[in-house]
DRENDO-1510 file (C-alpha; in Angstrom, 1 decimal, always signed):
<recs>
REC; n; res; u; v; w
REC; 1; MET; -5.7; +118.0; +86.6 .
REC; 2; THR; -8.3; +115.7; +87.9 .
REC; 3; MET; -8.3; +111.4; +87.4 .
REC; 4; SER; -10.6; +109.5; +88.5 .
REC; 5; ARG; -8.2; +106.5; +89.2 .
REC; 6; PRO; -5.3; +107.0; +91.8 .
REC; 7; GLY; -3.3; +104.6; +89.8 .
REC; 8; PHE; -3.7; +107.2; +86.8 .
REC; 9; ALA; -2.9; +109.9; +88.8 .
REC; 10; ALA; +0.3; +108.1; +90.0 .
REC; 11; MET; +1.5; +107.0; +86.1 .
REC; 12; ALA; +1.4; +110.5; +84.8 .
REC; 13; LEU; +3.5; +111.8; +87.5 .
REC; 14; GLY; +6.3; +108.8; +87.0 .
REC; 15; PHE; +5.2; +107.2; +89.8 .
REC; 16; VAL; +5.1; +103.5; +90.3 .
REC; 17; ALA; +1.7; +102.4; +92.4 .
REC; 18; PRO; +1.9; +101.6; +95.6 .
REC; 19; LEU; +3.3; +105.2; +95.8 .
REC; 20; VAL; +5.6; +105.4; +99.1 .
REC; 21; PHE; +7.1; +109.5; +99.3 .
REC; 22; ALA; +10.3; +110.0; +101.2 .
REC; 23; ALA; +10.0; +112.1; +103.8 .
REC; 24; GLU; +11.0; +115.7; +102.9 .
REC; 25; THR; +14.2; +117.7; +105.0 .
REC; 26; PRO; +11.9; +120.2; +106.7 .
REC; 27; GLU; +14.0; +124.0; +106.4 .
REC; 28; VAL; +12.8; +127.2; +106.6 .
REC; 29; PRO; +12.2; +127.7; +102.8 .
REC; 30; HIS; +11.8; +131.0; +100.6 .
REC; 31; ARG; +9.9; +129.4; +98.1 .
REC; 32; LEU; +6.5; +128.3; +98.4 .
REC; 33; TRP; +3.2; +127.4; +97.0 .
REC; 34; VAL; +0.1; +129.2; +98.6 .
REC; 35; TYR; -3.2; +127.0; +98.4 .
REC; 36; ILE; -6.6; +128.7; +98.6 .
REC; 37; GLY; -9.5; +126.8; +99.5 .
REC; 38; THR; -12.6; +128.6; +98.7 .
REC; 39; TYR; -16.7; +128.6; +98.4 .
REC; 40; THR; -17.4; +127.5; +94.7 .
REC; 41; ALA; -21.5; +128.8; +94.8 .
REC; 42; GLY; -19.9; +132.3; +92.8 .
REC; 43; ALA; -16.9; +132.8; +90.5 .
REC; 44; SER; -14.4; +129.9; +92.3 .
REC; 45; GLU; -13.8; +127.0; +90.2 .
REC; 46; GLY; -12.4; +125.1; +93.1 .
REC; 47; ILE; -8.3; +125.4; +94.4 .
REC; 48; TYR; -6.1; +128.0; +93.5 .
REC; 49; ARG; -2.4; +128.5; +93.6 .
REC; 50; LEU; +0.1; +131.4; +94.2 .
REC; 51; SER; +3.8; +131.4; +94.6 .
REC; 52; PHE; +5.1; +133.4; +97.1 .
REC; 53; ASP; +9.0; +134.8; +97.7 .
REC; 54; ALA; +9.5; +134.6; +101.1 .
REC; 55; ARG; +12.7; +137.0; +101.3 .
REC; 56; THR; +10.3; +139.7; +99.6 .
REC; 57; GLY; +7.1; +139.1; +100.1 .
REC; 58; GLN; +5.8; +138.6; +96.8 .
REC; 59; LEU; +2.8; +136.7; +96.2 .
REC; 60; GLY; +1.6; +136.0; +92.2 .
REC; 61; GLN; -1.0; +135.6; +90.7 .
REC; 62; PRO; -3.5; +133.3; +91.1 .
REC; 63; GLU; -4.0; +130.1; +88.9 .
REC; 64; LEU; -6.4; +126.8; +89.1 .
REC; 65; ALA; -4.6; +124.1; +90.9 .
REC; 66; ALA; -8.1; +121.6; +90.7 .
REC; 67; LYS; -11.3; +122.0; +90.5 .
REC; 68; ALA; -13.5; +121.1; +93.9 .
REC; 69; GLY; -16.9; +121.8; +95.1 .
REC; 70; ASN; -16.7; +124.1; +98.0 .
REC; 71; PRO; -13.2; +123.0; +99.0 .
REC; 72; SER; -13.6; +125.3; +101.9 .
REC; 73; PHE; -10.3; +124.1; +104.3 .
REC; 74; LEU; -7.3; +122.6; +103.8 .
REC; 75; ALA; -4.5; +120.4; +105.2 .
REC; 76; LEU; -1.2; +119.8; +104.1 .
REC; 77; HIS; +0.6; +116.0; +105.0 .
REC; 78; PRO; +3.4; +116.5; +107.7 .
REC; 79; ALA; +6.2; +115.0; +105.1 .
REC; 80; LYS; +5.0; +113.7; +102.2 .
REC; 81; PRO; +3.6; +115.9; +98.7 .
REC; 82; LEU; +0.0; +115.5; +100.3 .
REC; 83; LEU; -3.3; +118.1; +100.5 .
REC; 84; TYR; -6.3; +116.8; +101.6 .
REC; 85; ALA; -9.8; +119.6; +101.8 .
REC; 86; VAL; -12.5; +118.9; +103.0 .
REC; 87; GLY; -15.9; +119.6; +100.6 .
REC; 88; GLU; -19.1; +121.0; +101.7 .
REC; 89; ALA; -21.2; +119.4; +99.0 .
REC; 90; GLY; -24.5; +118.9; +100.2 .
REC; 91; GLU; -26.1; +115.9; +102.7 .
REC; 92; LYS; -25.3; +113.0; +100.7 .
REC; 93; LEU; -22.1; +114.7; +99.1 .
REC; 94; ASP; -20.0; +116.1; +102.0 .
REC; 95; GLY; -16.3; +114.4; +102.1 .
REC; 96; VAL; -12.9; +114.8; +102.2 .
REC; 97; THR; -10.8; +114.9; +99.1 .
REC; 98; GLY; -7.2; +114.1; +98.6 .
REC; 99; PHE; -4.6; +115.0; +96.2 .
REC; 100; LEU; -1.2; +114.6; +94.8 .
REC; 101; VAL; +0.8; +117.9; +94.5 .
REC; 102; ASP; +3.7; +118.0; +91.9 .
REC; 103; PRO; +6.3; +119.7; +94.6 .
REC; 104; GLN; +8.1; +122.0; +91.7 .
REC; 105; SER; +4.9; +122.6; +89.6 .
REC; 106; GLY; +2.3; +122.9; +91.9 .
REC; 107; GLU; +0.0; +121.3; +90.6 .
REC; 108; LEU; -3.1; +119.6; +92.0 .
REC; 109; THR; -4.1; +115.6; +91.5 .
REC; 110; GLN; -6.9; +114.1; +92.3 .
REC; 111; LEU; -6.3; +110.5; +93.9 .
REC; 112; ASN; -10.0; +109.5; +95.6 .
REC; 113; ARG; -13.0; +111.4; +97.3 .
REC; 114; VAL; -14.4; +109.8; +100.5 .
REC; 115; PRO; -17.5; +110.6; +103.2 .
REC; 116; SER; -16.8; +112.9; +105.8 .
REC; 117; VAL; -19.3; +110.8; +107.5 .
REC; 118; GLY; -21.7; +113.8; +108.7 .
REC; 119; ARG; -23.1; +117.1; +107.0 .
REC; 120; GLY; -21.6; +119.6; +106.1 .
REC; 121; PRO; -17.8; +119.1; +106.8 .
REC; 122; CYS; -15.8; +122.7; +107.8 .
REC; 123; HIS; -12.2; +121.9; +109.2 .
REC; 124; ILE; -9.5; +119.0; +108.7 .
REC; 125; THR; -6.1; +118.9; +109.5 .
REC; 126; VAL; -3.4; +115.4; +109.0 .
REC; 127; ALA; -2.0; +113.3; +112.5 .
REC; 128; PRO; +1.4; +114.9; +113.0 .
REC; 129; GLY; +2.7; +110.7; +112.2 .
REC; 130; GLY; +1.0; +111.2; +109.1 .
REC; 131; ARG; -1.2; +108.0; +108.4 .
REC; 132; TYR; -4.3; +109.6; +109.7 .
REC; 133; ALA; -6.5; +113.0; +109.0 .
REC; 134; ALA; -9.2; +114.3; +111.4 .
REC; 135; VAL; -12.4; +115.6; +109.9 .
REC; 136; ALA; -14.8; +118.6; +111.5 .
REC; 137; ASN; -17.9; +118.2; +110.6 .
REC; 138; TYR; -19.9; +121.1; +111.3 .
REC; 139; SER; -23.7; +120.6; +110.3 .
REC; 140; GLY; -24.0; +117.1; +111.6 .
REC; 141; GLY; -21.9; +118.3; +115.0 .
REC; 142; SER; -19.6; +115.3; +114.2 .
REC; 143; ILE; -16.0; +114.0; +113.8 .
REC; 144; ALA; -14.0; +111.4; +112.3 .
REC; 145; VAL; -11.1; +110.0; +111.7 .
REC; 146; LEU; -10.1; +108.9; +108.4 .
REC; 147; PRO; -6.6; +106.1; +107.3 .
REC; 148; LEU; -4.5; +107.5; +105.1 .
REC; 149; ARG; -2.4; +104.5; +102.6 .
REC; 150; GLU; +1.0; +105.4; +102.0 .
REC; 151; ASP; -0.1; +106.7; +98.5 .
REC; 152; GLY; -1.9; +109.2; +99.8 .
REC; 153; VAL; -5.6; +107.5; +99.6 .
REC; 154; LEU; -7.6; +108.2; +101.6 .
REC; 155; GLY; -9.3; +105.0; +103.4 .
REC; 156; GLU; -13.2; +104.7; +104.8 .
REC; 157; ALA; -13.7; +106.0; +108.3 .
REC; 158; SER; -11.9; +104.4; +111.4 .
REC; 159; ALA; -13.6; +106.0; +114.1 .
REC; 160; PHE; -16.4; +108.4; +114.5 .
REC; 161; VAL; -17.9; +110.7; +117.3 .
REC; 162; GLN; -20.9; +112.5; +117.5 .
REC; 163; HIS; -21.3; +114.8; +120.0 .
REC; 164; THR; -24.8; +116.4; +121.6 .
REC; 165; GLY; -26.1; +118.5; +123.7 .
REC; 166; SER; -26.9; +122.9; +123.6 .
REC; 167; SER; -26.3; +125.7; +125.1 .
REC; 168; VAL; -27.7; +129.1; +125.3 .
REC; 169; ASN; -27.8; +130.8; +121.8 .
REC; 170; PRO; -31.1; +129.7; +120.7 .
REC; 171; GLN; -30.4; +130.6; +116.4 .
REC; 172; ARG; -26.9; +128.8; +116.9 .
REC; 173; GLN; -26.4; +126.8; +119.9 .
REC; 174; ARG; -29.5; +124.3; +119.2 .
REC; 175; GLU; -27.1; +121.2; +119.2 .
REC; 176; ALA; -23.5; +120.6; +118.4 .
REC; 177; HIS; -21.7; +121.9; +115.7 .
REC; 178; ALA; -18.0; +120.7; +115.6 .
REC; 179; HIS; -15.7; +123.4; +114.4 .
REC; 180; SER; -12.0; +122.2; +114.2 .
REC; 181; VAL; -10.1; +118.8; +114.6 .
REC; 182; ASN; -6.4; +119.8; +116.0 .
REC; 183; PHE; -3.7; +117.2; +117.1 .
REC; 184; ASP; -0.8; +117.9; +120.2 .
REC; 185; PRO; +2.2; +117.4; +118.6 .
REC; 186; SER; +2.9; +114.2; +120.0 .
REC; 187; GLY; -0.4; +112.9; +118.0 .
REC; 188; ARG; -1.4; +111.2; +121.7 .
REC; 189; PHE; -4.5; +113.8; +122.0 .
REC; 190; LEU; -7.0; +115.3; +119.4 .
REC; 191; PHE; -8.8; +119.0; +120.5 .
REC; 192; ALA; -12.6; +119.8; +118.8 .
REC; 193; ALA; -13.6; +122.6; +119.6 .
REC; 194; ASP; -17.4; +122.4; +119.6 .
REC; 195; LEU; -19.3; +125.9; +119.0 .
REC; 196; GLY; -22.9; +124.7; +119.5 .
REC; 197; THR; -21.7; +122.7; +123.1 .
REC; 198; ASP; -19.4; +125.6; +124.4 .
REC; 199; GLN; -16.9; +122.8; +125.2 .
REC; 200; ILE; -13.5; +121.6; +123.7 .
REC; 201; MET; -14.0; +117.9; +124.1 .
REC; 202; ILE; -9.9; +116.2; +124.3 .
REC; 203; TYR; -9.8; +112.5; +123.0 .
REC; 204; ARG; -7.0; +110.4; +123.0 .
REC; 205; PHE; -5.9; +108.8; +120.1 .
REC; 206; ASP; -4.3; +105.7; +118.9 .
REC; 207; GLU; -2.7; +105.5; +116.2 .
REC; 208; ALA; -2.3; +102.2; +115.8 .
REC; 209; HIS; -5.7; +101.4; +114.9 .
REC; 210; GLY; -6.6; +105.1; +114.4 .
REC; 211; THR; -9.4; +105.3; +117.5 .
REC; 212; LEU; -10.2; +107.4; +119.4 .
REC; 213; GLU; -11.5; +107.6; +123.3 .
REC; 214; PRO; -12.7; +110.3; +125.6 .
REC; 215; ASN; -9.7; +111.7; +127.7 .
REC; 216; ASP; -9.7; +111.8; +131.3 .
REC; 217; PRO; -11.0; +114.6; +131.3 .
REC; 218; ALA; -13.0; +114.2; +128.3 .
REC; 219; SER; -13.6; +117.9; +127.9 .
REC; 220; VAL; -13.5; +121.3; +129.0 .
REC; 221; GLN; -16.1; +124.0; +129.5 .
REC; 222; LEU; -16.4; +127.9; +128.0 .
REC; 223; ALA; -18.5; +130.6; +129.5 .
REC; 224; PRO; -21.9; +130.4; +127.9 .
REC; 225; GLY; -22.5; +131.5; +124.5 .
REC; 226; ALA; -18.7; +131.8; +124.0 .
REC; 227; GLY; -19.1; +129.5; +120.6 .
REC; 228; PRO; -15.3; +128.0; +120.1 .
REC; 229; ARG; -14.3; +127.9; +116.4 .
REC; 230; HIS; -10.6; +126.7; +116.3 .
REC; 231; PHE; -7.8; +126.4; +118.1 .
REC; 232; ALA; -4.3; +126.7; +118.7 .
REC; 233; LEU; -1.4; +124.9; +120.8 .
REC; 234; HIS; +1.8; +127.5; +121.7 .
REC; 235; PRO; +5.0; +125.8; +120.5 .
REC; 236; SER; +6.1; +125.5; +124.1 .
REC; 237; GLY; +3.6; +123.0; +124.4 .
REC; 238; LYS; +2.4; +124.8; +127.8 .
REC; 239; PHE; -0.5; +127.0; +126.5 .
REC; 240; ALA; -2.9; +126.0; +124.2 .
REC; 241; TYR; -5.7; +128.9; +123.1 .
REC; 242; VAL; -9.3; +128.8; +121.6 .
REC; 243; ILE; -11.1; +131.7; +119.5 .
REC; 244; ASN; -14.9; +132.7; +120.5 .
REC; 245; GLU; -16.8; +133.5; +117.3 .
REC; 246; LEU; -20.2; +134.5; +119.4 .
REC; 247; ASP; -18.9; +136.3; +121.9 .
REC; 248; ASN; -15.9; +137.6; +120.1 .
REC; 249; THR; -13.0; +136.5; +122.8 .
REC; 250; ILE; -9.7; +134.1; +123.2 .
REC; 251; THR; -9.3; +132.0; +126.1 .
REC; 252; ALA; -6.1; +131.2; +127.4 .
REC; 253; PHE; -5.4; +127.8; +128.7 .
REC; 254; ALA; -2.2; +125.7; +130.8 .
REC; 255; PHE; -1.7; +122.7; +128.9 .
REC; 256; ASP; -0.1; +119.7; +130.4 .
REC; 257; PRO; +1.5; +117.3; +127.5 .
REC; 258; ALA; +1.5; +114.7; +129.5 .
REC; 259; THR; -2.4; +114.2; +130.1 .
REC; 260; GLY; -4.1; +116.3; +128.1 .
REC; 261; ARG; -5.5; +118.7; +130.0 .
REC; 262; LEU; -6.8; +122.0; +129.7 .
REC; 263; ASP; -7.2; +125.0; +132.7 .
REC; 264; ALA; -8.7; +127.6; +131.9 .
REC; 265; VAL; -6.3; +130.8; +132.4 .
REC; 266; HIS; -7.9; +133.7; +130.8 .
REC; 267; SER; -10.1; +135.1; +128.8 .
REC; 268; VAL; -9.9; +138.0; +126.5 .
REC; 269; SER; -11.9; +140.5; +123.5 .
REC; 270; THR; -10.8; +140.6; +120.5 .
REC; 271; LEU; -12.4; +143.8; +119.6 .
REC; 272; PRO; -11.3; +147.5; +120.6 .
REC; 273; GLU; -13.4; +148.8; +123.1 .
REC; 274; GLU; -14.9; +151.6; +121.3 .
REC; 275; PHE; -16.1; +148.9; +118.9 .
REC; 276; THR; -20.3; +148.8; +118.9 .
REC; 277; GLY; -20.8; +147.2; +115.5 .
REC; 278; GLU; -21.7; +143.7; +114.7 .
REC; 279; SER; -18.9; +141.2; +114.6 .
REC; 280; TYR; -17.5; +137.4; +114.7 .
REC; 281; THR; -14.2; +135.9; +115.3 .
REC; 282; ALA; -12.5; +133.4; +112.2 .
REC; 283; GLU; -9.4; +132.0; +113.1 .
REC; 284; ILE; -6.2; +132.2; +115.4 .
REC; 285; LYS; -2.8; +131.7; +114.8 .
REC; 286; VAL; +0.6; +131.5; +117.2 .
REC; 287; HIS; +3.3; +133.3; +115.3 .
REC; 288; PRO; +6.2; +130.4; +115.0 .
REC; 289; SER; +8.4; +132.5; +117.8 .
REC; 290; GLY; +5.3; +131.9; +120.7 .
REC; 291; ARG; +5.7; +135.8; +121.5 .
REC; 292; PHE; +2.4; +136.7; +119.8 .
REC; 293; VAL; -1.2; +135.1; +119.0 .
REC; 294; TYR; -3.4; +136.5; +116.3 .
REC; 295; GLY; -7.2; +136.4; +115.9 .
REC; 296; SER; -9.5; +137.8; +113.4 .
REC; 297; ASN; -12.8; +139.6; +113.2 .
REC; 298; ARG; -15.4; +139.5; +111.1 .
REC; 299; GLY; -17.0; +142.7; +110.6 .
REC; 300; HIS; -14.6; +144.9; +112.4 .
REC; 301; ASP; -12.9; +143.6; +109.9 .
REC; 302; SER; -9.0; +143.0; +111.4 .
REC; 303; ILE; -6.7; +140.9; +113.1 .
REC; 304; ALA; -6.4; +141.6; +116.6 .
REC; 305; ILE; -2.9; +141.3; +118.2 .
REC; 306; PHE; -1.9; +140.5; +121.3 .
REC; 307; ALA; +1.5; +139.5; +122.9 .
REC; 308; VAL; +2.6; +136.4; +125.0 .
REC; 309; ASP; +3.3; +136.1; +129.0 .
REC; 310; PRO; +6.2; +133.2; +128.6 .
REC; 311; ALA; +5.6; +132.1; +132.5 .
REC; 312; SER; +1.6; +132.6; +132.1 .
REC; 313; GLY; +0.8; +132.4; +129.0 .
REC; 314; VAL; -1.8; +135.2; +129.3 .
REC; 315; LEU; -2.6; +137.7; +126.7 .
REC; 316; THR; -1.6; +141.1; +126.7 .
REC; 317; PRO; -3.4; +143.2; +123.8 .
REC; 318; ALA; -1.2; +144.8; +121.6 .
REC; 319; GLY; -3.0; +146.0; +118.7 .
REC; 320; TRP; -5.3; +145.8; +116.1 .
REC; 321; ALA; -4.4; +145.9; +112.0 .
REC; 322; SER; -7.2; +146.0; +109.3 .
REC; 323; THR; -7.6; +143.3; +106.4 .
REC; 324; GLN; -8.1; +146.2; +103.9 .
REC; 325; GLY; -11.8; +143.9; +102.7 .
REC; 326; LYS; -14.6; +142.0; +104.4 .
REC; 327; ALA; -14.8; +139.5; +106.8 .
REC; 328; PRO; -11.4; +137.9; +107.2 .
REC; 329; ARG; -12.3; +133.9; +107.9 .
REC; 330; HIS; -8.7; +132.7; +107.5 .
REC; 331; PHE; -4.7; +134.1; +107.5 .
REC; 332; ASN; -1.6; +132.5; +108.0 .
REC; 333; MET; +1.9; +132.9; +108.1 .
REC; 334; GLU; +4.8; +131.6; +106.2 .
REC; 335; PRO; +7.4; +129.2; +108.3 .
REC; 336; ALA; +9.7; +131.6; +109.0 .
REC; 337; GLY; +6.9; +133.9; +110.5 .
REC; 338; GLN; +8.0; +136.8; +108.6 .
REC; 339; PHE; +4.9; +137.8; +106.1 .
REC; 340; LEU; +1.0; +136.8; +107.0 .
REC; 341; ILE; -1.6; +136.1; +104.3 .
REC; 342; ALA; -5.1; +137.5; +105.4 .
REC; 343; ALA; -8.0; +136.3; +102.7 .
REC; 344; ASN; -10.7; +138.7; +103.3 .
REC; 345; GLN; -14.6; +136.1; +101.9 .
REC; 346; ASP; -16.6; +138.5; +100.9 .
REC; 347; SER; -14.2; +140.9; +99.2 .
REC; 348; ASP; -12.2; +138.4; +97.3 .
REC; 349; SER; -8.8; +139.2; +98.1 .
REC; 350; LEU; -5.4; +138.2; +99.9 .
REC; 351; VAL; -3.7; +141.2; +101.8 .
REC; 352; VAL; +0.0; +140.4; +102.6 .
REC; 353; PHE; +1.4; +141.9; +105.3 .
REC; 354; ARG; +4.8; +142.3; +107.2 .
REC; 355; ILE; +5.2; +141.2; +110.6 .
REC; 356; ASP; +7.4; +143.0; +113.6 .
REC; 357; PRO; +9.4; +140.9; +115.4 .
REC; 358; ALA; +9.8; +142.9; +118.1 .
REC; 359; SER; +6.2; +144.4; +118.8 .
REC; 360; GLY; +4.1; +141.5; +116.4 .
REC; 361; ALA; +3.0; +144.7; +114.4 .
REC; 362; LEU; +1.1; +144.0; +110.7 .
REC; 363; ASN; +1.9; +145.9; +108.4 .
REC; 364; ALA; +0.7; +146.0; +104.7 .
REC; 365; THR; +2.9; +145.9; +101.8 .
REC; 366; GLY; +0.8; +147.1; +99.6 .
REC; 367; GLN; -0.1; +144.0; +97.6 .
REC; 368; ALA; -3.3; +142.7; +97.3 .
REC; 369; VAL; -4.2; +139.8; +94.7 .
REC; 370; ILE; -7.7; +138.7; +93.7 .
REC; 371; VAL; -9.0; +135.4; +94.2 .
REC; 372; PRO; -13.0; +134.4; +94.6 .
REC; 373; THR; -14.5; +133.5; +98.1 .
REC; 374; PRO; -11.2; +132.3; +99.9 .
REC; 375; VAL; -11.7; +131.3; +103.0 .
REC; 376; CYS; -8.6; +128.8; +103.6 .
REC; 377; VAL; -4.4; +129.6; +103.6 .
REC; 378; VAL; -1.7; +126.7; +103.5 .
REC; 379; PHE; +1.4; +127.3; +102.4 .
REC; 380; ARG; +3.8; +125.0; +101.1 .
REC; 381; PRO; +7.9; +124.9; +100.4 .
REC; 382; VAL; +9.0; +124.7; +97.1 .
REC; 383; PRO; +11.9; +122.2; +97.2 .
REC; 384; ALA; +15.4; +122.8; +96.2 .
REC; 385; ASN; +16.7; +122.0; +92.7 .
</recs>
């Protein structure tokens, strides 16, 4: 369902503008909606939703939640029934779209769409305070901050930063390529992994004005040709990890939450020693328990599993699980950390795994659901009646 005016969307769902939502009490639910971002050059029409039972691991069949052009990456609001999607639709049409979520039916109603202020938006996140979203523009090598109104409607950018520089890979690193943006839990710092410059940029975020300033230090340098892609903080607040697309590694950092500083601890390969084919990493996640880190390999078509040393954050390889498909672009875990869903972009499939709480191993449940060109997986709890 799509309506061109946010006010009409609000009325249709029984709200009176301006919309003001009450914060939802966080719980570990068993009924969830799974939203899938896709590329729409083929059979896909936009964002899909599926039901998921976190007690049994049962995944339902997909339904189209909203038509959209290349809604490749999705982000949920931390407290309100809102979802945001980047849209890679061409230089003049690249943008971010906001949707109102019907908590029970999972249906999405479009609120509005604004420019991403750069070419090729590929990643989006919402600040912990819920008042701003940040977006990474891969092709343009830039990041932007977008205000969120009380009713969820997106405003024009309050901050924009153009990255510059290059690195050693002549095909992929001739210029800056911002690939992800992540806030720390306090909302004071924003981390932007730039594949083109082999850096993680660190910004101080001013929530009162929605602005960014370089931190001190302003960045951390990765190995030449690493190609940092996605970033994840450890729930302890002491460590952070970045998965490097081009050299198939994960780099672990010590993190200082007071200053935003990252200090590299070590890097570890995401691939088995005996693998000799072509592969590129994609997604990284830390298990809610903090005991395991997972990273996906496109080519080896697997998820690498690592055990985390609780004192140092150092990663030890703990195995690999085939994603039973091709090119696992993204994966995610439901809030309790009992199940993981892998999205195989090139084989149009979602595959469900049960997570072993002792070893971190991924055991396929036998469920595989067809969704065209899936590239992002997010879970949203269904409120209890």
